[in-house]
DOROMI-878523 format. One record per residue: x, y, z of N, C-alpha, C in turn. Coordinates in steps of 0.05 Angstrom, whole numbers, padded with zeros to 5 digits, always signed. Layout:
<sites>
XYZXYZXYZ...
</sites>
This chain:
<sites>
-00771-01195-00812-00746-01183-00820-00752-01156-00833-00737-01136-00825-00739-01109-00837-00725-01110-00864-00738-01097-00884-00726-01094-00910-00725-01065-00917-00701-01055-00923-00697-01027-00930-00693-01025-00960-00710-01009-00973-00709-01006-01002-00690-00983-01008-00668-00989-01023-00647-00969-01028-00646-00964-01058-00649-00939-01066-00645-00931-01094-00615-00926-01099-00604-00939-01118-00575-00936-01124-00572-00920-01150-00559-00897-01147-00552-00881-01170-00521-00880-01171-00510-00900-01184-00481-00903-01184-00467-00880-01198-00481-00869-01219-00471-00845-01231-00449-00849-01251-00429-00831-01250-00409-00829-01271-00381-00836-01261-00363-00840-01281-00335-00844-01274-00331-00868-01255-00318-00862-01233-00312-00883-01213-00336-00890-01195-00358-00875-01199-00381-00880-01182-00390-00909-01180-00394-00923-01202-00403-00951-01200-00383-00969-01186-00357-00963-01189-00336-00980-01177-00337-00977-01146-00338-00953-01136-00337-00949-01107-00364-00957-01094-00386-00951-01108-00412-00959-01097-00415-00989-01094-00404-01004-01113-00405-01033-01112-00393-01043-01086-00371-01030-01077-00358-01039-01052-00374-01032-01028-00388-01009-01029-00405-01001-01007-00429-01020-01004-00440-01028-01027-00462-01047-01026-00452-01074-01016-00428-01082-01023-00417-01107-01013-00415-01107-00983-00407-01084-00972-00405-01081-00942-00433-01082-00929-00452-01067-00941-00479-01067-00929-00491-01095-00930-00488-01109-00951-00499-01136-00953-00486-01155-00933-00461-01152-00928-00447-01169-00909-00457-01164-00881-00461-01139-00874-00471-01132-00847-00499-01144-00843-00516-01141-00864-00543-01151-00862-00543-01182-00861-00525-01194-00876-00524-01223-00876-00516-01234-00848-00498-01220-00835-00488-01229-00809-00508-01223-00786-00526-01205-00791-00546-01198-00770-00571-01215-00774-00582-01216-00798-00605-01232-00806-00632-01220-00797-00632-01197-00782-00657-01185-00774-00666-01164-00794-00648-01157-00813-00656-01138-00834-00640-01144-00859-00650-01133-00881-00636-01136-00906-00641-01112-00924-00624-01109-00945-00626-01087-00963-00636-01097-00990-00654-01081-01002-00664-01087-01029-00655-01064-01047-00636-01069-01064-00624-01048-01081-00638-01047-01108-00645-01023-01117-00656-01018-01143-00638-00998-01157-00628-01005-01181-00608-00988-01195-00622-00970-01215-00612-00945-01216-00622-00925-01235-00598-00916-01252-00600-00914-01278-00578-00908-01296-00572-00879-01300-00582-00862-01282-00581-00833-01285-00553-00822-01282-00548-00799-01294-00522-00786-01292-00515-00774-01319-00489-00769-01323-00480-00756-01348-00482-00774-01372-00478-00800-01368-00481-00819-01390-00510-00819-01399-00529-00818-01381-00557-00817-01387-00563-00791-01401-00550-00769-01393-00554-00743-01405-00545-00743-01434-00522-00756-01439-00511-00757-01466-00531-00770-01486-00547-00789-01476-00566-00803-01493-00593-00789-01494-00601-00777-01472-00628-00767-01469-00631-00737-01465-00608-00723-01462-00608-00694-01457-00622-00687-01431-00621-00704-01412-00631-00699-01386-00616-00718-01366-00613-00709-01342-00597-00724-01322-00612-00747-01309-00638-00745-01310-00655-00766-01298-00682-00767-01312-00697-00788-01308-00724-00789-01320-00741-00765-01311-00760-00758-01328-00777-00735-01321-00792-00740-01295-00800-00765-01290-00814-00771-01265-00795-00784-01244-00769-00777-01246-00749-00789-01229-00754-00785-01199-00763-00761-01192-00768-00755-01164-00791-00772-01154-00812-00775-01170-00834-00792-01162-00825-00821-01159-00807-00831-01176-00797-00858-01174-00782-00862-01148-00767-00842-01140-00749-00844-01116-00765-00842-01090-00789-00831-01091-00804-00826-01066-00809-00851-01050-00811-00874-01064-00819-00899-01051-00796-00912-01036-00772-00901-01038-00748-00914-01026-00743-00903-00998-00729-00919-00982-00721-00911-00955-00696-00894-00955-00679-00897-00975-00654-00882-00977-00644-00883-01006-00626-00865-01012-00613-00864-01038-00583-00866-01033-00570-00883-01049-00541-00886-01048-00529-00876-01074-00514-00854-01072-00504-00840-01096-00474-00844-01099-00465-00850-01123-00437-00854-01128-00422-00828-01133-00424-00817-01157-00411-00792-01164-00425-00782-01190-00425-00756-01193-00438-00744-01216-00418-00724-01229-00416-00726-01255-00399-00708-01270-00382-00722-01291-00380-00711-01315-00364-00723-01336-00359-00702-01357-00335-00703-01370-00329-00684-01391-00350-00683-01413-00357-00659-01421-00378-00656-01442-00405-00648-01431-00409-00652-01404-00433-00643-01391-00426-00620-01372-00436-00596-01377-00429-00573-01359-00435-00580-01329-00417-00572-01312-00421-00578-01283-00447-00568-01272-00456-00545-01281-00480-00534-01269-00505-00550-01277-00503-00564-01300-00525-00581-01308-00524-00607-01293-00500-00620-01291-00499-00645-01276-00506-00642-01246-00499-00618-01235-00505-00613-01207-00535-00606-01203-00545-00587-01217-00571-00577-01212-00593-00596-01222-00588-00612-01242-00609-00629-01253-00610-00657-01241-00592-00662-01222-00593-00688-01209-00589-00685-01178-00565-00679-01170-00559-00678-01142-00575-00658-01127-00574-00633-01136-00589-00612-01122-00619-00615-01125-00627-00626-01147-00656-00631-01152-00666-00650-01131-00651-00671-01125-00659-00690-01105-00658-00678-01077-00637-00664-01071-00635-00651-01044-00658-00632-01038-00665-00616-01058-00686-00596-01054-00714-00609-01053-00720-00627-01072-00746-00639-01073-00752-00656-01048-00732-00668-01037-00735-00686-01014-00729-00672-00987-00727-00646-00988-00722-00631-00963-00699-00643-00947-00678-00649-00961-00653-00659-00948-00637-00635-00939-00648-00621-00919-00636-00596-00911-00613-00598-00892-00607-00622-00883-00583-00626-00866-00562-00642-00881-00539-00630-00884-00516-00645-00895-00497-00650-00872-00490-00676-00868-00472-00684-00847-00446-00694-00859-00424-00681-00852-00398-00690-00861-00379-00692-00838-00371-00717-00831-00352-00721-00810-00323-00714-00820-00309-00700-00803-00280-00694-00809-00265-00706-00785-00258-00731-00788-00246-00746-00766-00222-00761-00777-00199-00757-00765-00175-00771-00773-00174-00799-00762-00180-00819-00778-00181-00846-00769-00153-00857-00763-00152-00877-00746-00126-00890-00740-00116-00902-00766-00090-00898-00771-00078-00909-00795-00078-00889-00818-00095-00869-00818-00096-00849-00839-00072-00829-00836-00064-00818-00858-00042-00799-00858-00049-00773-00843-00032-00765-00824-00035-00740-00809-00019-00718-00823-00033-00700-00837-00018-00680-00853-00007-00657-00837-00018-00652-00813-00009-00629-00797+00015-00636-00780+00035-00619-00778+00059-00624-00763+00055-00621-00733+00040-00601-00725+00037-00594-00697+00010-00603-00685-00001-00624-00696-00027-00633-00686-00025-00663-00679-00043-00671-00661-00046-00699-00654-00070-00711-00669-00070-00737-00672-00092-00750-00686-00119-00743-00674-00120-00743-00647-00146-00739-00633-00155-00709-00636-00137-00692-00645-00145-00664-00648-00164-00660-00672-00164-00678-00691-00180-00675-00715-00204-00693-00712-00226-00682-00701-00250-00698-00697-00274-00678-00697-00282-00670-00721-00303-00650-00724-00327-00663-00738-00350-00652-00732-00375-00660-00746-00387-00635-00758-00387-00632-00784-00398-00609-00797-00428-00614-00803-00444-00595-00794-00473-00595-00800-00477-00571-00820-00481-00577-00844-00483-00557-00865-00512-00553-00875-00521-00528-00876-00547-00523-00888-00547-00532-00917-00567-00545-00926-00565-00561-00951-00587-00555-00971-00604-00535-00966-00627-00531-00984-00631-00503-00994-00617-00483-00982-00621-00456-00991-00595-00441-00990-00594-00418-00976-00570-00403-00974-00558-00394-01001-00532-00398-01004-00519-00389-01028-00525-00407-01052-00536-00431-01047-00542-00449-01069-00572-00450-01074-00586-00428-01069-00615-00427-01073-00622-00427-01103-00604-00419-01120-00609-00418-01148-00625-00393-01157-00627-00374-01139-00641-00349-01145-00622-00329-01158-00632-00315-01179-00616-00295-01192-00626-00290-01220-00609-00276-01236-00616-00270-01263-00591-00263-01279-00593-00265-01305-00572-00258-01324-00584-00239-01344-00577-00214-01341-00589-00193-01357-00571-00184-01379-00583-00178-01402-00568-00168-01426-00545-00187-01433-00551-00213-01433-00531-00233-01437-00517-00230-01464-00491-00231-01463-00474-00229-01487-00469-00201-01496-00479-00181-01482-00475-00153-01490-00455-00141-01471-00444-00119-01479-00422-00107-01463-00431-00097-01435-00457-00092-01432-00467-00083-01406-00483-00105-01392-00476-00131-01398-00490-00153-01385-00485-00152-01354-00505-00161-01340-00505-00161-01310-00514-00188-01300-00499-00199-01281-00507-00225-01269-00514-00221-01240-00536-00231-01231-00545-00230-01203-00547-00258-01192-00533-00263-01170-00534-00289-01157-00543-00283-01128-00567-00290-01121-00578-00283-01095-00578-00306-01076-00569-00300-01051-00571-00320-01030-00598-00317-01016-00609-00340-01007-00635-00339-00994-00632-00352-00967-00637-00337-00946-00636-00347-00918-00663-00342-00905-00680-00362-00904-00706-00359-00891-00702-00364-00861-00721-00354-00846-00720-00359-00817-00724-00389-00812-00743-00401-00826-00748-00429-00822-00723-00446-00828-00711-00440-00852-00687-00456-00860-00663-00452-00842-00659-00427-00834-00636-00421-00817-00639-00432-00789-00663-00428-00778-00667-00437-00750-00667-00468-00748-00678-00482-00768-00680-00511-00765-00652-00524-00767-00634-00513-00784-00608-00525-00786-00591-00519-00761-00594-00495-00750-00580-00488-00726-00590-00504-00702-00616-00507-00701-00628-00523-00679-00619-00552-00681-00618-00563-00705-00609-00590-00709-00581-00593-00699-00564-00574-00704-00536-00576-00695-00534-00574-00665-00550-00557-00653-00551-00556-00624-00559-00582-00611-00579-00595-00623-00588-00621-00613-00566-00642-00614-00551-00642-00636-00528-00661-00639-00507-00655-00618-00500-00629-00615-00480-00622-00595-00489-00629-00567-00514-00624-00561-00525-00631-00534-00523-00661-00530-00532-00677-00549-00532-00706-00547-00504-00717-00543-00485-00706-00557-00457-00716-00556-00440-00703-00534-00451-00682-00521-00436-00668-00500-00412-00654-00511-00415-00641-00535-00393-00628-00548-00400-00598-00552-00380-00582-00558-00384-00554-00563-00396-00550-00592-00407-00527-00597-00418-00520-00623-00406-00494-00633-00395-00495-00657-00384-00471-00669-00401-00463-00693-00408-00438-00694-00422-00427-00717-00401-00411-00735-00403-00415-00761-00385-00402-00779-00401-00385-00799-00395-00359-00800-00409-00341-00818-00390-00320-00829-00400-00298-00839-00383-00276-00850-00399-00250-00848-00407-00244-00823-00425-00222-00818-00412-00195-00822-00386-00193-00821-00373-00167-00825-00375-00158-00854-00378-00176-00873-00379-00168-00901-00407-00173-00913-00420-00194-00905-00447-00200-00915-00468-00189-00895-00474-00164-00898-00488-00149-00877-00518-00155-00874-00529-00172-00891-00556-00181-00887-00557-00210-00880-00549-00227-00898-00552-00256-00894-00537-00266-00869-00512-00258-00866-00496-00269-00845-00501-00256-00818-00509-00230-00819-00518-00217-00794-00543-00232-00784-00561-00238-00802-00585-00253-00795-00578-00281-00784-00559-00295-00797-00550-00321-00788-00540-00319-00759-00523-00300-00754-00512-00297-00726-00534-00291-00706-00553-00275-00714-00575-00268-00696-00591-00293-00689-00598-00309-00709-00613-00333-00704-00597-00353-00686-00571-00355-00691-00554-00372-00675-00555-00363-00646-00554-00338-00641-00555-00328-00613-00582-00333-00601-00604-00330-00616-00631-00335-00606-00634-00365-00598-00626-00382-00616-00630-00411-00611-00612-00420-00588-00588-00408-00585-00570-00416-00563-00582-00413-00536-00601-00395-00533-00614-00390-00507-00630-00415-00498-00638-00432-00517-00652-00457-00510-00633-00479-00502-00607-00475-00505-00587-00496-00500-00564-00485-00483-00570-00477-00458-00550-00465-00441-00527-00485-00435-00532-00511-00437-00512-00531-00431-00491-00534-00453-00496-00523-00477-00478-00526-00499-00459-00502-00501-00434-00507-00500-00414-00485-00503-00413-00477-00532-00414-00451-00537-00415-00441-00565-00392-00422-00571-00385-00421-00597-00365-00403-00608-00374-00395-00635-00367-00371-00644-00373-00362-00671-00347-00351-00684-00343-00359-00709-00319-00349-00724-00328-00339-00751-00313-00320-00762-00315-00313-00790-00303-00335-00806-00313-00340-00830-00304-00363-00846-00274-00362-00852-00263-00339-00858-00235-00338-00864-00218-00345-00840-00225-00335-00817-00211-00342-00792-00214-00372-00786-00238-00383-00791-00243-00411-00786-00225-00428-00803-00222-00421-00829-00204-00436-00847-00176-00437-00836-00166-00414-00826-00140-00413-00815-00138-00430-00789-00158-00428-00772-00157-00442-00746-00160-00472-00749-00174-00481-00770-00177-00509-00775-00149-00522-00779-00131-00507-00790-00104-00517-00794-00086-00512-00770-00088-00488-00758-00070-00481-00736-00078-00494-00710-00104-00498-00706-00114-00508-00680-00140-00523-00684-00139-00546-00698-00163-00560-00705-00179-00571-00681-00167-00575-00658-00181-00586-00636-00203-00569-00625-00202-00543-00632-00223-00525-00621-00250-00529-00635-00250-00544-00657-00275-00549-00672-00286-00577-00665-00310-00579-00655-00323-00604-00649-00348-00607-00668-00371-00598-00659-00393-00596-00678-00393-00568-00690-00397-00567-00716-00396-00541-00731-00421-00538-00747-00433-00515-00747-00456-00509-00763-00450-00485-00781-00458-00487-00806-00452-00466-00825-00470-00467-00849-00467-00447-00866-00484-00445-00889-00476-00464-00912-00492-00464-00933-00488-00483-00955-00460-00480-00968-00454-00455-00975-00428-00450-00989-00404-00454-00971-00405-00442-00947-00383-00444-00929-00378-00473-00921-00400-00488-00917-00397-00516-00909-00385-00533-00932-00393-00526-00956-00382-00540-00979-00351-00537-00981-00342-00512-00977-00314-00506-00980-00298-00517-00956-00308-00512-00932-00292-00520-00908-00290-00550-00904-00311-00565-00913-00309-00594-00910-00289-00606-00930-00283-00593-00952-00262-00602-00969-00235-00597-00956-00232-00574-00943-00208-00569-00927-00206-00590-00905-00229-00596-00892-00229-00617-00872-00221-00644-00883-00229-00650-00907-00221-00676-00919-00191-00677-00922-00178-00655-00929-00149-00655-00931-00136-00659-00904-00148-00649-00882-00138-00653-00855-00142-00682-00846-00162-00695-00857-00170-00722-00846-00161-00745-00864-00140-00741-00879-00129-00763-00895-00134-00762-00925-00149-00742-00934-00153-00739-00963-00182-00744-00971-00188-00735-00996-00215-00736-01006-00226-00765-01009-00207-00784-01010-00215-00812-01012-00227-00823-00986-00226-00807-00965-00238-00815-00939-00261-00796-00931-00272-00782-00949-00292-00761-00943-00320-00770-00950-00337-00773-00930-00364-00783-00935-00384-00761-00928-00408-00763-00939-00429-00744-00933-00457-00756-00933-00474-00745-00916-00502-00754-00915-00520-00729-00919-00541-00733-00935-00561-00712-00940-00587-00721-00927-00594-00709-00905-00615-00720-00888-00640-00703-00888-00663-00718-00891-00689-00706-00885-00697-00716-00857-00692-00700-00837-00696-00709-00809-00724-00719-00803-00744-00707-00816-00772-00715-00811-00779-00742-00824-00761-00752-00841-00765-00778-00855-00790-00779-00871-00799-00756-00881-00821-00756-00900-00812-00764-00927-00787-00760-00933-00775-00767-00959-00749-00783-00953-00739-00797-00974-00714-00811-00970-00690-00792-00966-00671-00801-00950-00646-00787-00947-00626-00799-00966-00604-00785-00971-00584-00794-00991-00556-00794-00980-00541-00815-00987-00514-00819-00976-00494-00821-00999-00471-00808-00996-00453-00806-01018-00424-00800-01009-00404-00811-01023-00377-00800-01020-00376-00772-01032-00360-00755-01021-00360-00727-01031-00339-00722-01053-00324-00743-01060-00304-00739-01081-00319-00737-01108-00305-00729-01129-00317-00728-01155-00317-00754-01170-00323-00753-01195-00326-00777-01211-00299-00787-01222-00278-00771-01221-00251-00778-01229-00251-00794-01256-00261-00782-01277-00263-00797-01303-00236-00806-01313-00214-00794-01305-00188-00801-01315-00179-00829-01305-00191-00839-01283-00184-00866-01273-00207-00885-01274-00229-00877-01286-00253-00894-01286-00247-00920-01301-00258-00941-01290-00255-00968-01302-00229-00982-01298-00211-00969-01283-00184-00981-01278-00183-00996-01252-00204-00995-01236-00204-01010-01210-00181-01000-01191-00176-00974-01192-00156-00963-01174-00168-00941-01156-00194-00936-01159-00208-00916-01143-00210-00925-01114-00208-00906-01096-00210-00911-01067-00239-00913-01059-00249-00936-01049-00277-00939-01042-00283-00932-01013-00264-00923-00997-00268-00919-00969-00288-00897-00962-00288-00876-00978-00308-00855-00973-00337-00865-00978-00340-00881-00999-00366-00892-01005-00375-00911-00983-00355-00926-00972-00361-00945-00951-00367-00930-00925-00353-00908-00920-00359-00891-00896-00388-00880-00899-00396-00872-00923-00423-00862-00926-00443-00884-00922-00436-00909-00928-00453-00932-00922-00456-00935-00892-00435-00930-00877-00437-00931-00848-00456-00910-00837-00456-00886-00851-00476-00865-00843-00504-00875-00848-00508-00890-00870-00535-00901-00875-00543-00920-00853-00525-00936-00844-00531-00955-00822-00539-00939-00797-00524-00917-00791-00531-00900-00768-00560-00889-00772-00566-00880-00795-00592-00868-00801-00615-00887-00796-00610-00913-00803-00631-00933-00799-00632-00944-00770-00615-00933-00753-00616-00941-00725-00596-00962-00717-00578-00969-00735-00558-00990-00730-00531-00977-00725-00530-00959-00705-00506-00945-00699-00482-00963-00691-00488-00985-00679-00467-01004-00671-00453-01015-00696-00469-01020-00717-00457-01030-00742-00442-01007-00757-00454-00983-00755-00440-00961-00768-00413-00956-00755-00412-00958-00729-00386-00955-00715-00367-00978-00722-00378-01002-00725-00361-01025-00731-00349-01023-00759-00364-01012-00778-00353-01007-00805-00329-00988-00803-00332-00967-00787-00309-00948-00784-00285-00962-00771-00291-00979-00751-00269-00993-00739-00255-01011-00759-00270-01023-00777-00258-01040-00797-00241-01024-00816-00250-01000-00824-00234-00982-00841-00208-00976-00827-00209-00970-00801-00185-00963-00786-00166-00987-00786-00176-01011-00782-00159-01035-00782-00145-01038-00809-00161-01034-00830-00150-01036-00857-00128-01015-00861-00132-00991-00852-00112-00970-00855-00087-00976-00839-00090-00988-00816-00067-00995-00799-00051-01018-00811-00066-01037-00823-00052-01060-00835-00034-01051-00859-00044-01032-00874-00030-01021-00897-00025-01041-00920-00038-01064-00918-00034-01085-00938-00053-01083-00962-00077-01070-00957-00098-01068-00977-00105-01038-00980-00089-01024-00995-00094-00995-01000-00092-00989-01030-00108-00971-01039-00107-00963-01067-00084-00943-01072-00077-00939-01097-00053-00922-01104-00053-00894-01092-00077-00882-01088-00078-00855-01077-00068-00855-01048-00068-00878-01035-00058-00881-01008-00032-00897-01007-00017-00895-01029+00009-00908-01032+00008-00938-01031-00015-00949-01039-00017-00978-01040-00018-00988-01069-00022-01014-01072-00024-01026-01099-00049-01043-01103-00067-01042-01084-00091-01058-01085-00112-01046-01103-00130-01063-01113-00152-01054-01130-00175-01045-01112-00194-01032-01125-00218-01023-01111-00233-01047-01098-00236-01068-01113-00250-01091-01102-00234-01106-01081-00207-01106-01083-00190-01118-01063-00195-01105-01036-00197-01078-01036-00202-01063-01011-00230-01071-01000-00250-01072-01017-00277-01080-01008-00277-01108-00997-00264-01126-01010-00263-01154-01001-00250-01156-00973-00228-01142-00970-00214-01143-00944-00231-01131-00922-00246-01110-00928-00263-01097-00908-00286-01117-00900-00296-01131-00919-00317-01151-00913-00306-01172-00894-00282-01181-00898-00270-01200-00880-00266-01188-00852-00257-01163-00851-00253-01151-00825-00279-01147-00810-00300-01139-00825-00326-01135-00812-00337-01161-00801-00334-01182-00817-00343-01208-00807-00328-01216-00782-00303-01212-00782-00286-01219-00758-00294-01203-00734-00299-01177-00738-00306-01160-00715-00334-01167-00704-00353-01172-00722-00380-01178-00713-00380-01204-00697-00366-01224-00707-00366-01249-00693-00351-01248-00667-00329-01232-00666-00314-01230-00641-00327-01213-00620-00342-01192-00629-00354-01174-00610-00383-01180-00605-00394-01199-00621-00423-01206-00619-00440-01181-00620-00435-01165-00640-00449-01139-00643-00478-01145-00652-00496-01130-00639-00524-01130-00647-00534-01102-00649-00557-01099-00662-00568-01072-00665-00579-01061-00639
</sites>
């Protein structure tokens, strides 16, 4: 039997509540298959840990995490801890140390989810964003000169290496080729005359190796408009760290809301663990009330199943989410329901069991 070692960083706010439901789903899939299982180890890191220890994780936290096959992250952030500390000292620290340079965010309107666009069809919203995840605008390079004085100057530098830019673009081309879909590159070369001109150049160079993939390039502002006016033109999308961060939140709004938005931080070479997370925040105002929507966390769990080679189960989890959305009987308040977080997880477990037994799904 295969055993996958998973590090769980439930984090802050609603993080522990939604992660519990994702773990419930993963355990049920493993129980019904019996050829693999998950071994979860919990780490208390996050803003609560920071409040007691003045650090977001143990000093040797990265070394501790190296032995795991994957990381399952809930949410990070809480009042009293500056956002740049909670982000840079935990989430980005893990992404960078473990070369998780591919961020995968599906923007797909599931059956039963609310369709916010008037002039679009459900099948029009089916995008896969491949976001550069380790450098670019979030490289952390810069300086703060003459701080607190009237002539202070702040420098925030973007870093686009050839290695980093080419590997993310090539990864996106491989996905588009495998899935038989078009690839759209999003940049801002008219204004960012070094970084984005370079990005566009590398995209053109790599495209020569993939003549079978239809390509398009848009400026980021035009892309934001077109995602709303004509979303069907976007299939696989590759873009930089900052633009991907912003546009996938727009995508979440198109695909039923932030409660349905999942993300995977992948180290394709598998030299280090990859990390899976819902992309919503910690929502401290509703923490502990059992009203948080766990579907994004569960969707990210399905991405973990995909990553481990169990795509059939990953797909089945999404099918179960769709059935739950169509039933409308077990939904949290953000989706106009009255169910608790655990009620949603329990119903999904029942649906997954029913689907596995009826379809005789195997890996």
